[in-house]
N, C-alpha and C positions, 0 to 999 in steps of 0.2 A: 750878093753876098752869098754864099754858101751854107748851108746848112747842115747840121750832122746830128743823128739820134746817136747819142753816147753816153757811157757810164758816168758818174761823178763820186767819188768815191767819198768816204767817210766811213767813221770808227778808229777804233786804235788798233794799233800793227797786233798783227794774227786775229783781230775780228773785226774785219773789215765788209762791211755792207754799202751800197749799194744805191743812188738815186738815179734815174733815166730821166735824162733831158735832152731837150734840143738847144743847138747851140753853134753860135758861130765858128766855122771851122780855123779859124784864126785864136780864138778865145782859150785861156790855158783849161785845160783838164777839169781841174776843181774851180774854176774862175766863174768868170760872166755867163749866163746861158738867159735865152730867150724865154724857155717855159718849161717846167718841172713834167711829165707824163706818168711819171711811177718808180717803185722804186723796187730792189731788187738783194735779194738776202741768203748766200748762196751760205751760210752756215747753218742754217736748217734742214733736216732729212725728209722730204725732197726741197731742194729750194724754193724759196718762196717768191712767189712775184706779183707785185700790184701793181696794174699795169691802167690806164683809163687810155680803155678799146677807140673810143672815139677819137681824141685827141691823137693818138698814134696814128689812126690809118690816116686822119687828115694831113698830119704832116711828110707821111709816105707819099698821097696824093701828091702833094705842093712842092715834092722834089727832094726833101730831105735824106740825106744818104745815112743809114744806119752804119755802125761800125760792126765788125764782126759779128764781138760778142754781141750788141746790144740785135744785130740780124737775128743772130739764134733764140733771142728771148722772144722778141717778135713774131717769131715762126712758131716757135711753142705756143704761142698765146691764140694766134691765126688772124695776126695782123696780115701777115704778108700774105697769107690764101686767101682775105677778103678782098684785098687789094685786086691781086690775080682774077679774082672773078666779077668785081667791079671793072675791071679792062674787059674782062671780057663782053661784060653786058654793053657799054660803051662802040665796043666794034661788031656788035652784031651777034655773036655766035650764038647767044641764048637772052632772054629774058628777067628781069631782076628776079622774077618768084624762083625759078631754075636755080641762081644763082645762091639765094638764101635758104633753098633747102638744099644745094650739095652743101653750103657751110655748118649748117644745124647737122647733116648727116656726120660730117669731119669730126664736129664738137661733140656729138654723144659717141663715135667710137675713141678718142680721145679722152674722153672721162672715164669711159670703161676700160680702159687702159690705164688710166692713173688711178682708177679704184682695186682694179688688180692687184698693180705692183703694190699699192700701199696695204692690202688684205696679203699679201705676198709676204711684206715685211714683218705685216703683225703676227702670223703663222709663226714665222719663224724666229722671233722674238719670245714665243710664246713655247714654241718646241725650245729654245733655248736653255728657258726660266724652269722648263719640265725637265730638263738633262740638267742643269744643275740641283735640282732640287734631288733628284736621283741619285745621284754621285753624292750629296750631301747625307741621305740616309744611309748610303752604303758605308763611309766614310764614319757615320755616326755606331750604323751597328757592328762595324770592326771595333770601335773605342770603346762600345758598353760590353763586347766580346773579350775585348783584353782587361777590361775593368774587374768585370767577374772574374773571370780565371785569379786576376791578381788580389782577390776579395777571398777566393777559395785557397787559395796557397796561403796568403794571411789567417784564413780561420784554421786550416790545418795545423800552421806552425803554432801557432796558440795553443791547439786542443795540443799536440805535442809536448809545448811547454810545461800545459795542466797534466799530464800524465806523468810526464817524468817529475815534476816537481810534487805530484802525490806519491807517487813509488818511492822517493827518496824523504818524504817524510813518515810512509807507513816504514819504509827500511830502519830509520834511525830509532822509529819507537820498538818496535821487532826487539832489536839487541839489549834495547835499556831494559826491558820488563826482561827480557832472560837474564841480565845480569842481575836482579834480583834474585 
């Protein structure tokens, strides 16, 4: 029986997420499977992978062939590297302690690069937020200046109207007094 490690699609249209399963190669994509070994959600940033590392390694060691996408996921999680290192131990290239040391070093560097990317994204979001805030402050400043200018013009017009009305009333009263 040829077994494959592949993705099984779930979710609605436009928001798919996947189960990582071991299935017979003749079974339909979303059909019967032997074992579920994890899940993959590409909708998050970065994509979320929940994987049973030991079972994935076991299935690779007994000959299950991953699909291209599943192979990329397994490589990213370190399952393929661990299998490679264990093959080297079987051949006598190095001992198991050395293989575990190499794997832990790789895992540390992978975690550090992941954290660096995450921090970079967080800093970019923070910078974008600060830029939006500054732009909004500038827009508000321009609006406040325009509003102040409008109020000043309105106050000047009111003062001119009042002065004109006062001049009219004094002009009307003066001729009336002179006629008497």
